[in-house]
VOPAGU-2260 file (C-alpha; in pm, 1 decimal, decimal comma):
REM VOPAGU-2260
SITE   aa  ch    i         X         Y         Z
SITE  UNK   A    0   -7028,2    2955,9   -4985,6
SITE  UNK   A    1   -6900,2    2763,8   -5289,7
SITE  UNK   A    2   -7206,2    2537,3   -5302,2
SITE  UNK   A    3   -7328,4    2488,2   -5658,8
SITE  UNK   A    4   -7510,2    2198,6   -5817,0
SITE  UNK   A    5   -7389,2    1843,8   -5746,7
SITE  UNK   A    6   -7422,2    1512,8   -5932,3
SITE  UNK   A    7   -7201,7    1215,0   -6007,8
SITE  UNK   A    8   -6935,3    1232,5   -6277,3
SITE  UNK   A    9   -6873,8     905,3   -6466,3
SITE  UNK   A   10   -6499,3     900,8   -6526,6
SITE  UNK   A   11   -6325,1     731,9   -6818,0
SITE  UNK   A   12   -6163,6     397,4   -6738,0
SITE  UNK   A   13   -5806,5     322,6   -6846,1
SITE  UNK   A   14   -5738,7     -52,7   -6843,9
SITE  UNK   A   15   -5367,4    -136,1   -6827,4
SITE  UNK   A   16   -5432,9    -496,7   -6929,2
SITE  UNK   A   17   -5481,1    -370,8   -7285,1
SITE  UNK   A   18   -5158,8    -467,6   -7470,4
SITE  UNK   A   19   -5215,1    -201,6   -7737,7
SITE  UNK   A   20   -5008,0      96,9   -7620,2
SITE  UNK   A   21   -5144,2     322,0   -7894,1
SITE  UNK   A   22   -5501,6     259,2   -7779,3
SITE  UNK   A   23   -5403,4     317,1   -7417,3
SITE  UNK   A   24   -5226,6     643,2   -7501,5
SITE  UNK   A   25   -5533,7     758,3   -7692,7
SITE  UNK   A   26   -5760,1     678,6   -7395,3
SITE  UNK   A   27   -5525,8     861,6   -7158,4
SITE  UNK   A   28   -5515,6    1166,2   -7385,9
SITE  UNK   A   29   -5895,3    1184,7   -7404,3
SITE  UNK   A   30   -5929,9    1166,9   -7025,6
SITE  UNK   A   31   -5655,8    1422,0   -6969,0
SITE  UNK   A   32   -5812,9    1674,6   -7206,3
SITE  UNK   A   33   -6175,1    1623,6   -7104,8
SITE  UNK   A   34   -6165,3    1591,7   -6725,2
SITE  UNK   A   35   -5812,4    1548,0   -6589,5
SITE  UNK   A   36   -5935,7    1249,3   -6383,9
SITE  UNK   A   37   -5978,2     880,8   -6472,1
SITE  UNK   A   38   -6009,8     537,1   -6313,6
SITE  UNK   A   39   -5709,9     307,5   -6358,2
SITE  UNK   A   40   -5779,4     -67,1   -6348,5
SITE  UNK   A   41   -5573,0    -385,2   -6393,4
SITE  UNK   A   42   -5273,2    -184,3   -6281,9
SITE  UNK   A   43   -5077,6    -468,6   -6123,5
SITE  UNK   A   44   -5088,6    -356,6   -5758,7
SITE  UNK   A   45   -5205,7    -647,8   -5540,8
SITE  UNK   A   46   -5546,9    -584,0   -5384,9
SITE  UNK   A   47   -5421,8    -733,5   -5058,9
SITE  UNK   A   48   -5148,5    -468,3   -5043,9
SITE  UNK   A   49   -5400,1    -192,1   -5122,7
SITE  UNK   A   50   -5623,3    -314,9   -4841,7
SITE  UNK   A   51   -5331,7    -353,2   -4603,2
SITE  UNK   A   52   -5203,9       4,6   -4638,6
SITE  UNK   A   53   -5549,7     135,5   -4552,5
SITE  UNK   A   54   -5560,0     -92,5   -4247,1
SITE  UNK   A   55   -5213,5      23,4   -4141,7
SITE  UNK   A   56   -5311,6     384,6   -4202,6
SITE  UNK   A   57   -5605,2     348,3   -3961,6
SITE  UNK   A   58   -5376,7     184,9   -3704,0
SITE  UNK   A   59   -5160,9     496,7   -3698,4
SITE  UNK   A   60   -5445,0     747,2   -3682,9
SITE  UNK   A   61   -5606,9     548,6   -3398,0
SITE  UNK   A   62   -5301,3     617,7   -3179,8
SITE  UNK   A   63   -5326,9     875,3   -2898,8
SITE  UNK   A   64   -5245,2    1228,2   -3010,4
SITE  UNK   A   65   -4932,0    1243,0   -2795,3
SITE  UNK   A   66   -4795,7     933,6   -2970,0
SITE  UNK   A   67   -4866,3    1075,0   -3316,3
SITE  UNK   A   68   -4702,7    1405,8   -3224,5
SITE  UNK   A   69   -4374,3    1223,0   -3159,4
SITE  UNK   A   70   -4338,1    1205,2   -3538,6
SITE  UNK   A   71   -4482,5    1547,5   -3621,9
SITE  UNK   A   72   -4369,5    1665,1   -3964,2
SITE  UNK   A   73   -4023,8    1819,1   -3970,8
SITE  UNK   A   74   -3811,9    2052,4   -4183,7
SITE  UNK   A   75   -3784,6    1775,7   -4446,7
SITE  UNK   A   76   -4165,5    1767,5   -4475,3
SITE  UNK   A   77   -4182,1    1413,5   -4342,0
SITE  UNK   A   78   -4416,4    1283,1   -4075,6
SITE  UNK   A   79   -4749,1    1357,6   -3912,2
SITE  UNK   A   80   -4966,0    1660,1   -3991,3
SITE  UNK   A   81   -5231,7    1719,6   -3721,1
SITE  UNK   A   82   -5601,7    1768,8   -3775,8
SITE  UNK   A   83   -5682,5    2101,7   -3947,8
SITE  UNK   A   84   -5311,8    2189,4   -3994,8
SITE  UNK   A   85   -5365,0    2213,3   -4370,5
SITE  UNK   A   86   -5588,4    2488,2   -4510,7
SITE  UNK   A   87   -5618,8    2432,8   -4884,5
SITE  UNK   A   88   -5883,8    2691,4   -4969,2
SITE  UNK   A   89   -5864,9    2984,8   -4725,2
SITE  UNK   A   90   -6069,1    3204,3   -4958,2
SITE  UNK   A   91   -6379,7    2983,5   -4929,4
SITE  UNK   A   92   -6329,6    2801,7   -4599,4
SITE  UNK   A   93   -6364,2    2929,1   -4245,7
SITE  UNK   A   94   -6132,2    2676,6   -4079,8
SITE  UNK   A   95   -5856,3    2427,2   -4153,7
SITE  UNK   A   96   -5939,9    2105,1   -4336,4
SITE  UNK   A   97   -6094,8    1836,5   -4112,5
SITE  UNK   A   98   -5824,2    1580,7   -4179,9
SITE  UNK   A   99   -5491,2    1458,8   -4047,1
SITE  UNK   A  100   -5214,3    1303,8   -4254,4
SITE  UNK   A  101   -4864,5    1158,9   -4270,0
SITE  UNK   A  102   -4597,3    1246,3   -4529,0
SITE  UNK   A  103   -4368,3     966,9   -4652,0
SITE  UNK   A  104   -4120,5    1048,5   -4927,9
SITE  UNK   A  105   -3804,3     935,3   -5101,5
SITE  UNK   A  106   -3574,1     837,8   -4815,1
SITE  UNK   A  107   -3247,3    1036,0   -4817,7
SITE  UNK   A  108   -2994,8     970,4   -4543,1
SITE  UNK   A  109   -2924,2    1271,6   -4320,2
SITE  UNK   A  110   -2553,0    1256,9   -4410,2
SITE  UNK   A  111   -2620,7    1253,0   -4785,9
SITE  UNK   A  112   -2539,6    1589,0   -4953,3
SITE  UNK   A  113   -2882,1    1568,0   -5118,3
SITE  UNK   A  114   -3038,6    1605,5   -4772,1
SITE  UNK   A  115   -2941,4    1973,7   -4769,9
SITE  UNK   A  116   -3208,9    2041,8   -5032,5
SITE  UNK   A  117   -3557,0    2148,0   -4922,6
SITE  UNK   A  118   -3810,5    1862,3   -4913,9
SITE  UNK   A  119   -3529,5    1602,9   -4894,7
SITE  UNK   A  120   -3415,6    1394,3   -4600,2
SITE  UNK   A  121   -3489,0    1081,6   -4399,6
SITE  UNK   A  122   -3843,9     967,9   -4337,2
SITE  UNK   A  123   -3984,4     960,8   -3988,0
SITE  UNK   A  124   -4138,5     636,5   -3865,5
SITE  UNK   A  125   -4352,1     539,2   -3566,9
SITE  UNK   A  126   -4171,7     314,5   -3320,9
SITE  UNK   A  127   -4172,8     -55,1   -3410,2
SITE  UNK   A  128   -4279,5    -117,6   -3050,5
SITE  UNK   A  129   -4593,1      88,9   -3111,8
SITE  UNK   A  130   -4673,5     -15,0   -3470,9
SITE  UNK   A  131   -4478,6    -329,8   -3560,4
SITE  UNK   A  132   -4450,8    -384,0   -3934,3
SITE  UNK   A  133   -4593,6     -42,0   -4023,5
SITE  UNK   A  134   -4279,2      83,5   -4194,5
SITE  UNK   A  135   -4233,2    -239,4   -4392,4
SITE  UNK   A  136   -4581,7    -221,0   -4541,9
SITE  UNK   A  137   -4550,7     149,1   -4624,0
SITE  UNK   A  138   -4213,5     112,3   -4793,2
SITE  UNK   A  139   -4333,1    -182,4   -5000,5
SITE  UNK   A  140   -4635,3      14,1   -5118,2
SITE  UNK   A  141   -4422,0     321,3   -5194,8
SITE  UNK   A  142   -4201,3     135,8   -5440,8
SITE  UNK   A  143   -4481,3     -67,3   -5598,8
SITE  UNK   A  144   -4676,6     247,0   -5687,1
SITE  UNK   A  145   -4356,4     418,7   -5800,3
SITE  UNK   A  146   -4322,9     150,2   -6068,5
SITE  UNK   A  147   -4685,1     206,7   -6165,7
SITE  UNK   A  148   -4618,7     579,6   -6187,2
SITE  UNK   A  149   -4339,1     516,2   -6436,3
SITE  UNK   A  150   -4576,0     306,1   -6651,1
SITE  UNK   A  151   -4844,5     572,9   -6659,5
SITE  UNK   A  152   -4591,0     852,1   -6719,3
SITE  UNK   A  153   -4475,4     656,2   -7023,2
SITE  UNK   A  154   -4834,3     652,7   -7152,8
SITE  UNK   A  155   -4862,7    1026,5   -7085,8
SITE  UNK   A  156   -4549,9    1080,2   -7295,9
SITE  UNK   A  157   -4684,4     865,4   -7579,7
SITE  UNK   A  158   -5015,4    1052,9   -7565,1
SITE  UNK   A  159   -4821,4    1375,4   -7625,4
SITE  UNK   A  160   -4623,8    1230,9   -7919,7
SITE  UNK   A  161   -4305,5    1207,2   -7713,8
SITE  UNK   A  162   -4068,2     916,9   -7653,9
SITE  UNK   A  163   -4211,0     675,2   -7394,1
SITE  UNK   A  164   -3907,6     736,2   -7170,7
SITE  UNK   A  165   -3934,7    1116,9   -7192,9
SITE  UNK   A  166   -4001,7    1170,7   -6819,6
SITE  UNK   A  167   -3767,1     896,6   -6699,0
SITE  UNK   A  168   -3464,4    1121,9   -6645,3
SITE  UNK   A  169   -3673,3    1347,3   -6422,3
SITE  UNK   A  170   -3728,7    1073,0   -6163,5
SITE  UNK   A  171   -3378,1     973,6   -6050,1
SITE  UNK   A  172   -3420,2    1123,6   -5699,0
SITE  UNK   A  173   -3785,7    1219,4   -5719,9
SITE  UNK   A  174   -3997,5    1416,0   -5475,7
SITE  UNK   A  175   -4255,2    1139,4   -5492,4
SITE  UNK   A  176   -4452,3    1151,0   -5169,9
SITE  UNK   A  177   -4743,4     948,6   -5039,1
SITE  UNK   A  178   -4976,4    1063,9   -4769,1
SITE  UNK   A  179   -5220,5     847,6   -4575,1
SITE  UNK   A  180   -5513,3    1064,9   -4468,7
SITE  UNK   A  181   -5788,0    1039,0   -4210,8
SITE  UNK   A  182   -6096,7    1258,2   -4247,0
SITE  UNK   A  183   -6287,0    1319,7   -3924,2
SITE  UNK   A  184   -6641,2    1187,6   -3884,9
SITE  UNK   A  185   -6803,1    1528,1   -3925,5
SITE  UNK   A  186   -7044,1    1672,1   -4178,9
SITE  UNK   A  187   -6882,8    1921,1   -4415,2
SITE  UNK   A  188   -7087,1    2228,3   -4501,6
SITE  UNK   A  189   -6980,4    2410,9   -4817,8
SITE  UNK   A  190   -7236,9    2680,9   -4739,5
SITE  UNK   A  191   -7066,6    2746,3   -4405,8
SITE  UNK   A  192   -6711,5    2704,5   -4535,4
SITE  UNK   A  193   -6636,0    2371,5   -4366,3
SITE  UNK   A  194   -6461,6    2103,0   -4574,2
SITE  UNK   A  195   -6282,5    1774,6   -4530,5
SITE  UNK   A  196   -6041,2    1913,9   -4787,3
SITE  UNK   A  197   -6081,1    2256,7   -4939,8
SITE  UNK   A  198   -6093,8    2311,5   -5314,4
SITE  UNK   A  199   -5751,9    2280,0   -5477,3
SITE  UNK   A  200   -5563,2    2132,5   -5768,3
SITE  UNK   A  201   -5273,3    1893,3   -5709,6
SITE  UNK   A  202   -4921,2    2018,2   -5753,2
SITE  UNK   A  203   -4711,7    1763,8   -5937,8
SITE  UNK   A  204   -4730,7    1538,5   -6243,2
SITE  UNK   A  205   -4981,2    1268,3   -6140,6
SITE  UNK   A  206   -5174,5    1159,1   -5832,4
SITE  UNK   A  207   -5278,9     798,0   -5766,9
SITE  UNK   A  208   -5562,1     797,7   -5514,1
SITE  UNK   A  209   -5653,2     490,5   -5312,5
SITE  UNK   A  210   -5963,8     537,6   -5099,9
SITE  UNK   A  211   -6195,1     338,8   -4876,0
SITE  UNK   A  212   -6561,8     275,5   -4958,2
SITE  UNK   A  213   -6680,4     614,1   -4829,8
SITE  UNK   A  214   -6758,6     884,3   -5084,0
SITE  UNK   A  215   -6660,7    1248,0   -5047,6
SITE  UNK   A  216   -6438,3    1336,9   -5342,5
SITE  UNK   A  217   -6587,8    1600,8   -5572,8
SITE  UNK   A  218   -6448,3    1765,6   -5885,9
SITE  UNK   A  219   -6523,7    2094,1   -6060,7
SITE  UNK   A  220   -6447,0    2076,2   -6432,8
SITE  UNK   A  221   -6489,0    2451,6   -6485,3
SITE  UNK   A  222   -6337,6    2649,2   -6201,1
SITE  UNK   A  223   -6445,1    2978,1   -6360,8
SITE  UNK   A  224   -6815,5    2886,4   -6363,4
SITE  UNK   A  225   -7052,9    3093,9   -6147,7
SITE  UNK   A  226   -7174,6    2910,1   -5950,0
SITE  UNK   A  227   -6925,1    2628,9   -5961,8
SITE  UNK   A  228   -7071,8    2286,3   -6041,4
SITE  UNK   A  229   -6938,0    2009,0   -5819,1
SITE  UNK   A  230   -6963,6    1645,3   -5925,7
SITE  UNK   A  231   -6917,3    1339,8   -5702,5
SITE  UNK   A  232   -6653,4    1082,3   -5793,4
SITE  UNK   A  233   -6752,4     744,0   -5654,6
SITE  UNK   A  234   -6497,4     509,9   -5493,4
SITE  UNK   A  235   -6428,0     200,4   -5702,4
SITE  UNK   A  236   -6272,9     -98,5   -5531,8
SITE  UNK   A  237   -5958,0    -222,1   -5697,6
SITE  UNK   A  238   -5917,7      92,6   -5905,6
SITE  UNK   A  239   -5705,4     400,4   -5858,9
SITE  UNK   A  240   -5855,3     741,2   -5916,4
SITE  UNK   A  241   -5582,5     916,3   -6114,8
SITE  UNK   A  242   -5568,1    1290,4   -6163,3
SITE  UNK   A  243   -5324,2    1532,4   -6318,9
SITE  UNK   A  244   -5127,9    1796,5   -6131,0
SITE  UNK   A  245   -5034,2    2156,2   -6203,4
SITE  UNK   A  246   -4693,4    2066,1   -6344,6
SITE  UNK   A  247   -4847,9    1855,9   -6619,9
SITE  UNK   A  248   -5091,0    2134,2   -6705,6
SITE  UNK   A  249   -4794,0    2372,3   -6737,5
SITE  UNK   A  250   -4590,2    2120,2   -6939,1
SITE  UNK   A  251   -4878,7    2077,0   -7184,2
SITE  UNK   A  252   -4954,4    2449,5   -7213,0
SITE  UNK   A  253   -5300,0    2399,0   -7066,5
SITE  UNK   A  254   -5396,4    2113,6   -7299,4
SITE  UNK   A  255   -5414,9    1862,0   -7012,7
SITE  UNK   A  256   -5616,7    1967,1   -6710,9
SITE  UNK   A  257   -5521,1    1993,6   -6346,1
SITE  UNK   A  258   -5877,3    1989,8   -6220,8
SITE  UNK   A  259   -6011,9    2157,1   -5908,3
SITE  UNK   A  260   -6132,7    1907,2   -5647,1
SITE  UNK   A  261   -6234,1    1891,4   -5282,4
SITE  UNK   A  262   -6360,2    1649,2   -5017,0
SITE  UNK   A  263   -6701,8    1690,6   -4856,9
SITE  UNK   A  264   -6735,5    1451,5   -4562,4
SITE  UNK   A  265   -7063,7    1282,8   -4467,1
SITE  UNK   A  266   -7032,4    1230,5   -4091,3
SITE  UNK   A  267   -6827,7     909,2   -4103,6
SITE  UNK   A  268   -6454,9     848,7   -4071,5
SITE  UNK   A  269   -6298,9     836,9   -4417,5
SITE  UNK   A  270   -5952,8     704,8   -4506,5
SITE  UNK   A  271   -5773,9     777,9   -4830,3
SITE  UNK   A  272   -5418,4     739,9   -4952,9
SITE  UNK   A  273   -5298,9     978,9   -5224,0
SITE  UNK   A  274   -4965,6     905,9   -5390,6
SITE  UNK   A  275   -4811,3    1215,3   -5548,7
SITE  UNK   A  276   -4585,6    1129,3   -5840,8
SITE  UNK   A  277   -4354,7    1431,4   -5855,2
SITE  UNK   A  278   -4018,8    1473,4   -6031,1
SITE  UNK   A  279   -3670,6    1568,0   -5912,9
SITE  UNK   A  280   -3636,1    1899,6   -5727,8
SITE  UNK   A  281   -3434,5    2064,9   -6007,6
SITE  UNK   A  282   -3656,1    1948,6   -6295,4
SITE  UNK   A  283   -3739,5    2241,8   -6522,0
SITE  UNK   A  284   -4111,0    2260,0   -6595,4
SITE  UNK   A  285   -4153,0    2435,6   -6928,1
SITE  UNK   A  286   -4376,7    2390,2   -7229,0
SITE  UNK   A  287   -4322,5    2060,3   -7408,7
SITE  UNK   A  288   -4211,7    2086,2   -7772,8
SITE  UNK   A  289   -4529,9    1913,6   -7893,7
SITE  UNK   A  290   -4757,1    2155,3   -7704,5
SITE  UNK   A  291   -4654,6    2494,2   -7839,4
SITE  UNK   A  292   -4593,7    2659,4   -8175,6
SITE  UNK   A  293   -4562,7    3009,2   -8324,1
SITE  UNK   A  294   -4942,3    3031,5   -8322,5
SITE  UNK   A  295   -4973,6    2869,9   -7978,1
SITE  UNK   A  296   -4688,1    3013,2   -7769,4
SITE  UNK   A  297   -4607,8    2900,3   -7416,9
SITE  UNK   A  298   -4856,2    3041,5   -7164,2
SITE  UNK   A  299   -4651,9    2977,5   -6850,8
SITE  UNK   A  300   -4297,4    3087,6   -6763,8
SITE  UNK   A  301   -4050,9    2807,7   -6686,0
SITE  UNK   A  302   -3991,0    2717,8   -6321,6
SITE  UNK   A  303   -3841,4    2427,1   -6134,1
SITE  UNK   A  304   -4055,3    2165,8   -5966,7
SITE  UNK   A  305   -3887,1    2246,9   -5634,5
SITE  UNK   A  306   -3985,3    2612,7   -5649,3
SITE  UNK   A  307   -4341,4    2519,3   -5743,2
SITE  UNK   A  308   -4383,0    2270,1   -5455,7
SITE  UNK   A  309   -4222,7    2494,6   -5193,7
SITE  UNK   A  310   -4455,2    2777,4   -5292,7
SITE  UNK   A  311   -4761,7    2556,1   -5265,9
SITE  UNK   A  312   -4668,0    2411,6   -4925,7
SITE  UNK   A  313   -4589,4    2762,1   -4800,0
SITE  UNK   A  314   -4941,4    2872,4   -4897,1
SITE  UNK   A  315   -5136,9    2576,8   -4758,2
SITE  UNK   A  316   -4958,1    2431,7   -4451,0
SITE  UNK   A  317   -4971,8    2649,8   -4141,4
SITE  UNK   A  318   -4676,0    2466,8   -3986,0
SITE  UNK   A  319   -4452,3    2457,0   -4293,8
SITE  UNK   A  320   -4140,6    2674,7   -4275,7
SITE  UNK   A  321   -4022,1    2749,1   -4627,8
SITE  UNK   A  322   -3700,6    2897,4   -4481,9
SITE  UNK   A  323   -3603,3    2579,9   -4292,0
SITE  UNK   A  324   -3346,5    2502,8   -4562,2
SITE  UNK   A  325   -3186,4    2741,6   -4813,6
SITE  UNK   A  326   -3370,9    2732,9   -5145,8
SITE  UNK   A  327   -3240,7    3023,4   -5357,6
SITE  UNK   A  328   -3578,5    3119,6   -5506,9
SITE  UNK   A  329   -3644,7    3493,3   -5534,4
SITE  UNK   A  330   -4022,4    3458,4   -5512,7
SITE  UNK   A  331   -4017,6    3279,2   -5175,8
SITE  UNK   A  332   -3926,6    3407,0   -4826,6
SITE  UNK   A  333   -3562,4    3368,6   -4728,2
SITE  UNK   A  334   -3598,2    3485,5   -4367,5
SITE  UNK   A  335   -3742,9    3313,9   -4064,1
SITE  UNK   A  336   -4038,8    3466,4   -3878,5
SITE  UNK   A  337   -3807,3    3667,4   -3651,7
SITE  UNK   A  338   -3635,1    3820,5   -3955,5
SITE  UNK   A  339   -3307,9    3627,0   -3934,5
SITE  UNK   A  340   -3137,2    3528,2   -4258,4
SITE  UNK   A  341   -3091,6    3157,3   -4327,6
SITE  UNK   A  342   -2742,2    3018,2   -4381,2
SITE  UNK   A  343   -2642,0    2746,1   -4624,7
SITE  UNK   A  344   -2688,0    2477,8   -4356,5
SITE  UNK   A  345   -3035,3    2604,4   -4266,8
SITE  UNK   A  346   -2934,6    2780,1   -3945,3
SITE  UNK   A  347   -3032,4    3138,9   -3864,3
SITE  UNK   A  348   -2767,1    3407,7   -3903,5
SITE  UNK   A  349   -2801,2    3650,3   -3614,4
């Protein structure tokens, strides 16, 4: 089931120490068109901090289940997601993904009007008595990689012949979310439909993946191929594995690729830390002016980033309630499971 040939894919390397922005933009463009994945080196994030967030991630996942469930993910999509709660590829997998995770996003106070929006609100944190210093490390990492995201987004803009600050206005209250993950020490079996993470493409603009030394990530450059060919992407210490999300593929009219990928575990615990660089909820995702013309019209209808993300979470998270807060999108459910309408404050109307 979804097996296919496998070998290692040597990704392009983008080196941010290169002072020539034109050369960097050209390298980014090539990687985005050819594969949709690349290694990012000399990015400015301290290796000690990268190591520390993986250590802190393991500290959380080593806690007893009852302790982790105290911060189970809520209506704001913040907190702990239990093992197998996510099911990214139900068509080709026979069970939920063999991983657990923890969502940490842009922190919005509960009394802020912005908190009424879906996917907005305060973060949840383990007790300081249980994990002292955990929140401090996670928040530091969140904002360091946010700055890196802005740098790479600027290169993406330059690579598309846009102003370097083109995406800046879309990240004032972003839906940037990071998610420490723990993959169970089991052997995946694509033939039997068992995966660490089922085949999927990412949802937003960019993903910055930090991972431990254990392999498992695979990409499929041609999702229409029969059979699909899956290629291993090796971990590389000190580097981020960067990939593009669906929004960027839509923005570029299919020029840049949001590539299918999955995780096949090898019987050892694996820890990774994806950082999803995603824009403001109300950002309109429509074809960029440099990516369409009368002879190359827009392939995708415009939609907001919020609608896109809500739809994806609704499809892949068994515990996610898309009706928990009012969203106003016609293509998504507006009633709870018992059929009650949802009011403006998120409560059911009997």
